[in-house]
C-alpha positions as CSV (number, residue, x, y, z in Angstrom):
1,M,79.9,142.6,103.3
2,T,76.8,140.3,102.9
3,R,73.4,141.4,101.9
4,I,70.7,141.5,104.6
5,D,67.9,138.9,104.1
6,K,64.9,141.0,103.4
7,Q,62.8,137.9,102.9
8,T,62.3,137.5,106.6
9,S,60.0,140.5,106.8
10,G,58.8,140.8,103.2
11,A,60.0,144.5,103.2
12,A,61.8,145.9,100.2
13,V,62.6,149.2,102.1
14,T,63.2,149.5,105.8
15,V,64.0,152.9,107.6
16,R,64.5,153.3,111.3
17,G,65.1,156.6,113.0
18,L,66.4,158.5,110.0
19,V,67.7,161.9,110.7
20,K,69.2,164.6,108.5
21,H,69.9,168.2,109.3
22,Y,70.8,171.2,107.2
23,G,72.3,173.6,109.8
24,E,69.4,174.2,112.3
25,T,66.8,172.9,109.7
26,K,65.6,169.3,110.4
27,A,64.9,167.9,107.0
28,L,64.3,164.4,108.5
29,D,63.6,164.1,112.2
30,G,63.5,160.4,113.2
31,V,61.6,158.9,110.2
32,D,60.5,155.2,110.3
33,L,59.3,153.6,107.1
34,E,58.6,150.1,105.8
35,V,57.6,149.4,102.1
36,R,56.4,145.8,101.3
37,E,57.8,144.1,98.2
38,G,55.8,144.5,95.1
39,T,53.8,147.4,96.4
40,V,53.6,151.1,95.9
41,M,54.1,153.3,99.0
42,G,53.0,156.9,98.5
43,V,54.9,159.6,100.6
44,L,52.8,162.6,100.9
45,G,53.7,166.1,102.3
46,P,53.8,169.7,101.5
47,N,56.9,171.5,100.1
48,G,59.9,171.3,102.6
49,A,58.5,168.3,104.4
50,G,61.5,166.2,103.6
51,K,60.3,163.9,100.9
52,T,63.1,164.5,98.5
53,T,65.7,164.3,101.3
54,L,64.3,160.9,102.0
55,V,64.6,159.7,98.4
56,R,68.1,161.0,98.1
57,I,69.2,159.0,101.2
58,L,67.6,155.8,100.2
59,S,69.2,156.1,96.7
60,T,72.5,156.9,98.2
61,L,72.8,160.3,96.9
62,L,73.0,161.8,100.5
63,A,74.3,160.4,103.7
64,P,72.0,160.6,106.8
65,D,73.2,162.1,110.1
66,S,71.9,159.0,112.0
67,G,69.5,156.2,111.7
68,Q,69.5,153.1,109.6
69,A,68.0,152.3,106.2
70,T,68.1,149.1,104.0
71,V,66.8,148.8,100.4
72,A,66.6,145.4,98.6
73,G,68.6,144.1,101.4
74,Y,71.4,146.4,101.2
75,D,72.5,149.0,103.8
76,V,72.3,152.5,102.2
77,V,75.5,153.8,104.0
78,R,77.7,150.6,104.2
79,Q,76.7,149.0,100.8
80,P,76.0,151.9,98.3
81,R,77.7,150.3,95.3
82,Q,75.8,147.1,95.5
83,L,72.6,149.0,96.2
84,R,72.9,151.2,93.1
85,R,72.7,148.2,90.9
86,V,69.3,147.2,92.1
87,I,67.5,150.5,92.3
88,G,66.1,153.1,89.8
89,L,65.4,156.8,90.3
90,T,63.3,159.2,88.5
91,G,63.5,162.8,90.0
92,Q,61.1,165.7,89.7
93,Y,62.7,166.9,86.4
94,A,63.9,164.5,83.5
95,S,67.7,163.8,83.9
96,V,68.4,162.5,80.5
97,D,71.2,163.8,78.3
98,E,69.4,166.1,75.9
99,K,72.2,166.1,73.2
100,L,72.0,162.3,72.8
101,P,69.2,160.5,70.9
102,G,66.8,158.5,73.1
103,W,68.3,155.1,72.1
104,E,71.9,156.2,73.0
105,N,70.7,157.5,76.3
106,L,69.4,154.2,77.3
107,Y,72.3,152.3,75.8
108,M,74.8,154.5,77.6
109,I,73.1,153.9,81.0
110,G,73.0,150.1,80.3
111,R,76.7,150.0,79.7
112,L,77.3,152.2,82.9
113,L,75.5,149.5,84.7
114,D,77.9,147.0,83.3
115,L,75.4,145.3,81.0
116,P,77.1,143.4,78.1
117,R,76.8,145.3,74.8
118,K,74.3,142.9,73.4
119,E,72.1,143.1,76.4
120,A,72.4,146.9,76.7
121,R,71.2,147.2,73.0
122,A,68.3,144.7,73.7
123,R,67.2,146.5,76.8
124,A,67.3,149.9,75.0
125,D,65.1,148.6,72.1
126,A,62.7,146.8,74.4
127,L,62.1,149.8,76.6
128,L,61.7,152.2,73.8
129,E,59.1,150.1,72.5
130,R,57.4,149.7,75.8
131,F,57.3,153.4,76.4
132,S,56.1,154.2,72.8
133,L,59.4,156.0,71.8
134,T,60.7,153.8,69.1
135,E,59.8,156.2,66.3
136,A,61.7,158.9,68.2
137,A,64.7,156.6,69.0
138,K,67.2,158.4,66.8
139,R,66.2,162.0,67.6
140,P,68.0,164.0,70.2
141,A,66.2,164.0,73.5
142,S,66.2,167.9,73.2
143,T,63.5,167.5,70.5
144,Y,61.2,165.5,72.7
145,S,58.1,166.9,74.3
146,G,57.9,167.1,78.2
147,G,55.9,163.8,78.3
148,M,58.3,162.1,76.1
149,R,61.2,163.1,78.1
150,R,59.5,161.9,81.2
151,R,58.8,158.6,79.6
152,L,62.5,158.3,78.5
153,D,63.5,159.1,82.1
154,L,61.3,156.3,83.3
155,A,62.8,154.0,80.7
156,A,66.3,155.0,81.9
157,S,65.4,154.1,85.4
158,M,64.3,150.6,84.3
159,I,67.4,149.6,82.2
160,G,69.0,147.7,85.2
161,R,65.8,145.8,85.9
162,P,65.5,147.5,89.5
163,A,64.0,145.7,92.3
164,V,63.0,149.1,93.8
165,L,62.2,152.2,92.0
166,F,62.1,155.6,93.6
167,L,59.8,158.2,91.9
168,D,60.2,161.7,93.3
169,E,57.1,163.7,92.2
170,P,57.3,162.1,88.7
171,T,54.4,163.9,87.2
172,T,55.2,167.5,88.1
173,G,54.2,169.9,85.4
174,L,52.8,167.2,83.1
175,D,49.5,167.6,81.4
176,P,46.6,165.3,82.3
177,R,47.1,162.9,79.3
178,T,50.8,162.4,79.9
179,R,50.2,162.0,83.6
180,N,47.8,159.2,83.0
181,E,50.4,157.6,80.6
182,V,53.0,157.7,83.4
183,W,50.6,156.2,85.9
184,Q,50.0,153.3,83.4
185,E,53.6,152.7,83.2
186,V,54.1,152.7,87.0
187,R,51.2,150.1,87.3
188,A,53.0,148.0,84.7
189,M,56.3,148.1,86.6
190,V,54.6,147.1,89.8
191,G,52.8,144.2,87.9
192,D,56.4,143.1,86.8
193,G,57.2,142.8,90.6
194,V,59.0,146.2,91.1
195,T,58.6,147.8,94.5
196,V,57.9,151.6,94.1
197,L,58.3,154.5,96.6
198,L,56.4,157.5,95.1
199,T,56.6,161.0,96.6
200,T,53.8,163.2,95.6
201,Q,51.6,166.2,96.6
202,Y,48.7,165.1,94.3
203,M,45.9,163.4,96.0
204,E,44.6,161.8,92.8
205,E,48.0,160.4,92.1
206,A,48.3,158.8,95.6
207,E,44.8,157.3,95.2
208,Q,45.5,156.0,91.7
209,L,48.9,154.3,92.5
210,A,49.6,153.8,96.3
211,S,48.4,150.9,98.2
212,E,49.7,152.5,101.5
213,L,50.5,156.0,102.4
214,M,52.9,157.9,104.6
215,V,52.2,161.5,105.5
216,V,55.2,163.6,106.4
217,D,55.5,167.2,107.6
218,K,58.4,169.1,108.9
219,G,60.6,166.0,108.8
220,R,58.4,163.8,110.8
221,V,55.9,161.0,109.9
222,V,52.5,162.3,111.1
223,A,50.3,159.3,109.9
224,G,50.6,156.1,107.8
225,G,48.5,153.3,106.5
226,G,46.0,152.4,103.8
227,I,44.0,155.2,102.2
228,E,40.7,154.1,103.9
229,E,42.6,153.6,107.2
230,L,43.9,157.1,107.1
231,K,40.6,158.5,106.3
232,A,39.1,156.7,109.3
233,K,41.8,158.0,111.5
234,V,40.9,161.6,110.9
235,G,37.4,160.9,112.0
236,G,34.1,162.1,110.9
237,R,31.8,161.2,108.1
238,T,29.5,163.1,105.8
239,L,25.8,162.0,105.7
240,R,24.4,162.7,102.2
241,I,20.6,162.9,102.0
242,R,18.8,163.2,98.8
243,P,15.0,163.9,99.0
244,A,12.9,162.6,96.2
245,D,11.7,166.1,95.7
246,A,14.4,168.8,95.5
247,L,11.9,171.4,96.8
248,H,12.4,169.8,100.3
249,L,16.2,170.6,100.3
250,R,16.3,173.9,102.0
251,P,13.3,173.5,104.4
252,L,14.9,170.2,105.4
253,A,18.3,171.8,106.0
254,A,16.8,174.6,108.1
255,H,14.9,172.0,110.3
256,L,18.1,170.1,110.9
257,D,20.0,173.2,111.9
258,D,17.2,174.3,114.2
259,L,17.0,171.1,116.1
260,G,20.2,171.9,117.9
261,I,21.6,168.4,117.9
262,T,24.7,168.4,120.1
263,G,27.9,169.1,118.1
264,L,26.2,168.9,114.8
265,A,27.8,171.2,112.3
266,T,25.7,173.4,109.7
267,T,23.9,171.4,107.0
268,T,25.2,172.3,103.5
269,V,22.7,172.4,100.5
270,D,24.2,170.9,97.3
271,S,21.8,172.2,94.7
272,D,23.7,170.6,91.8
273,S,23.4,167.0,93.1
274,G,20.1,167.7,94.9
275,T,21.5,166.5,98.4
276,L,22.0,167.8,101.8
277,L,25.6,167.2,103.4
278,V,25.5,166.8,107.1
279,P,29.1,166.3,108.8
280,I,28.7,163.5,111.3
281,L,31.0,162.9,114.2
282,S,29.2,159.9,116.0
283,D,26.7,157.3,115.6
284,E,24.4,159.2,118.0
285,Q,24.4,162.2,115.6
286,L,23.7,159.9,112.7
287,T,20.7,158.2,114.4
288,A,19.3,161.8,115.5
289,V,19.6,163.1,112.0
290,V,17.9,160.1,110.3
291,G,15.3,160.2,112.9
292,A,14.5,163.9,112.3
293,V,14.4,163.5,108.6
294,T,12.0,160.5,109.0
295,A,9.8,162.4,111.4
296,R,9.2,165.2,108.8
297,G,7.6,162.5,106.5
298,V,10.0,163.5,103.6
299,T,10.3,160.9,100.9
300,L,14.0,160.1,100.4
301,A,15.6,159.0,97.2
302,A,18.9,158.0,98.8
303,V,20.8,158.2,102.1
304,T,24.6,157.5,102.2
305,T,27.6,158.1,104.4
306,E,31.1,159.0,103.1
307,L,34.4,159.2,104.6
308,P,36.5,162.3,104.3
309,S,38.3,163.0,101.0
310,L,42.1,162.3,100.9
311,D,42.6,166.0,100.5
312,E,40.6,166.6,103.7
313,V,42.8,164.1,105.4
314,F,46.0,165.8,104.2
315,L,44.6,169.2,105.4
316,S,43.7,167.7,108.8
317,L,47.1,166.1,109.3
318,T,49.4,168.9,108.1
319,G,47.5,172.1,108.3
320,H,48.2,172.5,104.5
321,R,46.2,171.9,101.4
322,A,47.6,169.4,98.8
323,S,48.8,170.8,95.5
324,A,46.6,170.7,92.5
325,P,48.3,169.2,89.5
326,Q,49.8,171.8,87.2
327,D,49.8,171.5,83.4
328,T,53.0,173.4,82.8
329,V,56.4,172.8,84.4
330,P,57.3,175.5,87.1
331,T,59.8,178.1,85.9
332,E,61.5,178.1,89.3
333,D,62.7,175.1,91.6
334,R,60.5,174.7,94.5
335,E,61.5,174.7,98.1
336,E,61.3,170.9,98.2
337,V,64.3,170.5,95.9
338,A,66.6,172.2,98.5
339,V,65.4,170.0,101.3
């Protein structure tokens, strides 16, 4: 069976109408997705949204009920063996063999991928150095810290020089320093030409790594596009006004609230930054607020407008708040693991 020519569209991953049910639960309900080569696609969604199910199907660990998907030019259903040779996968929890030393973990995976012995050794050595694990190469993985295991897991996913790498919530439970180290390695992989599909609940992680985002909820895609594009879709801006004299903050806030500008929300005083925050839904409101402030004769140090935060976008689209990064690994599997 021949490989599909992905060069025609420049897409490393293409998904059309993907469906997966668990009994009456719709884990995926007609998902469409396209990931351009050499980019990071962030897949956002609350627990149980279907993110892990999507990754399992695209990495040939699970068969869809219907729909089509190709990865690196291979059909995930009809060409699973060929596909597994050109992808890498790092799940939510490190999957290395803890009884084996780090080097032997990598060498074993290289041999399982049919690399010649000499090449498998060279790849193991090179990746241990790249992920700062050379000094721990001969130690059992069970003695590694959580961050070291995660780096070893990432190194294992790179043994076969994958064209596409799936990262399923790769920084769950990591401390901030280790999380940043993982982010640096992901950027390096993309710099080498690897295409990455990243599932996450962390807004900061999405903004740090992804060039495009897809938001899923209850098995459906609810929005997609660039980060700024998604913020614009939600609508609304925040007008941030900073008077030269902080004593004008509260009187000015009261004045704006008393004006009764149509549809204008309550003004918020941010004493720490010395600014007023005014939610704006239209250019007409913006003009009215700026005109009202000018008419008061208040000297201003700065006036800026801001798009909503990515966290606000997530809340608006899904009705859920995104997760805050945790510094310890959860003791129980989350609902997402089952779906």
